[in-house]
C-alpha positions, 0 to 999 in steps of 0.5 A: 416759309423755306420758299419765302427765305430763298426768295429773299436771299436771291433778291437781296444778293441780285440787288447788291450785285446788279446795284453795284455793277450798274453803279461802276458804269454810272461813276465811270460815266460821270467821271468823264463827263457823260450824262446819265439819264436813268439808273435802276435796279430791276427791270420796269415796272418801277416801284419808286424813283427819285431824281438827283441832278440830271439822273433818275434813280429807281427801284423797279419790280423785276429783280433779274438785272438792272440798267444805266441809261447813259445819253448817246449810247445805244443800249437796251432802251433802244432810244433810236430817236435820240440817236438821230439828233446831232451828237452832244459834248455830254453824250456817250458817242462824243467820247474818245473810244478809250473813255467809252471802253473804260465805262463799259468795263466799269460795272465788270471791274466792280463785280470782280473787286466785290467778289475778291473782297467778299472771298478775302473777308470770308477767309479772314473771318471764318478761316477754314474747318477741315477734315483731314484725310489722315483723320478719315482714313484712320477712322476707316476710310469712306462710305460708298453711296450710289453714285460712288459705287457707280464709278467704282468706289467701295465702303472702306476705301481710303483716298490717298491721292487725287490726280496722283497728288497728295492732299491733306483736306478731305473736301478736295475729293469733291472739288468742282475743279476736279469734276471739270478736269480731264482725265481726272482720278482717284487713287485709294487704298483697298485691302493693302493695294492701290486702286485707281479710280477715274471720273467720268468726264460727264460725271459732274452732271449728277451733282445738281444739288447738295442732296446729290453731293450726299449720294457719292461718297462720305467720310467715316466720321464718328458719331457723337451725341452733341446735345440731349433734346428730349425724353425718349429713347436716348434717355432710356439708354443712358446716353450722354453728351460726348458719347460716340456710337460704336454700334446700334442694334448690332450694326456699325453706325456708319451714317447718322441718317440710318439711325431712325431706320435701325431703331424702327426694326426694334419697335416693341422690342429691346435694342442694344447701343454700343457707345465709347464714353471716354476710353471705355466701351459700354453696352446700353439697353432699353425698350423701343416703344412707339418712339423711333427717334433717339431725341439727341442732336448728333455731330462730330466728336470734339476736335475731329474738325481742324480750324485753320485761321488766316492772317490778312496777307494769307487771306488776301492771297488765298481769297483772290485765288479762290475768287479767280478760281470761279472764273476758271471753273466757269471756263472749264465748264464752258469748255466741256459744254462745247466738246459735248461732254456736259448737257446743256439742260443739266449744266445751267441754272437760272433764278430758281436753281440759285434760290435753291443753292441759297437754301431754305434757312438764312445763314449769312456765311453761305449767303456771302459766299454764294454772293461772291461766287455770283459776283465772279460769275456775273463779271465773267458772263458780262464780258462775253462778246454778246451784243447787248451785254457789256462784252458786246460793247467791249468787242465793238469798241476794241475793234474801233480802237484797233481799226480806227473805224467806228461801226455805224449807228445802224449796225450797232442798232441791229446788233443790239436788237439781235443781242436782246433777242438772243438774251431774252430766248436764253433767259426763257430757256434757263427759267423753264429749264430750272422749272422742269428741273424741279422733282414734282414737275418732273414726276408730273410729266413722267420726265 
């Protein structure tokens, strides 16, 4: 079921992104009087289509892209026979170079605008929920997991600065831009002394999924009982909603995921829970029978999260900054890959990796956040100067505008073929790379 939810989310997201991207090309082409023969979301075979005026609109079966076929344009359709005929006034090749350039930039422009609007809307509607650095440090600092210990963190460290700068929101300690930066480091307070913890240049390769993020560092957050779920050990202990764990079985409760392991060690015996209820510390006892579950829902104490709401003006500024921050992050990642600081196989993700990012449950806030991110990434990738991408057409048209000389149709046709072969090879590599990053495949081949 989770796989179906992941698949449905990525198909819906790509359909929105590709449909609007190609619509940008279509509207610009029609504005300048060019004939648009086909508009398709997805690649053939067609699922269904209809014709309105001179344009056929189609929904196709392979949801990994889409296309607009504009008369008189050398594109992925490779319709070279039509290019042998004399140019017609309604054709792409008959229009001035500046008009053709706007048409090719139309899809990229729409993706940028869509990404900005999504980030502005998310910022305005949901605001930000933050855990402040001061709250974390007042509660005992961080818990160092395996990846955190690997670079020098210790449980109890209090992060006071990032790259020498003060910060407020604790989530900044796991900002992607931090891992992609050069010579990034944390400053922590340990036993009353400041300690500098540098971040290795290839450290981001460890964060392939949310599970890996949880293996880095987590803040020491008081673990509270949000809801009593069922009969069991929790009710026999006398736990109530709002109780905050101090210890369980004599151990400090640092991570809710460890509770079941602690209880299992007391099976057939009596366990003691020390909890804070209002301002009072209570010690509760109960026998652990066959159940090793508390039967409660755990969460943060009320008021531990700080909600920051923004007006439309602040949301516009912050949302736009966040949208373009995606492109800045892409540029940083490309720079690290070209410098050999990041592995290509670990850094690239395709449809499978993206679907996993959407998750197996439908969360609209996460859906739109990832769709906005993908919209900006799609705009960036399409602007790369690779033949068969919009950026390739933009490169040749820019040359034509600057030099006053138009590349020959034969040259453009060959460039398109080379670009298509490159993109198909890249797509195949990315998909197989996604497959081999799946855990059971890695285990099967001993990777």
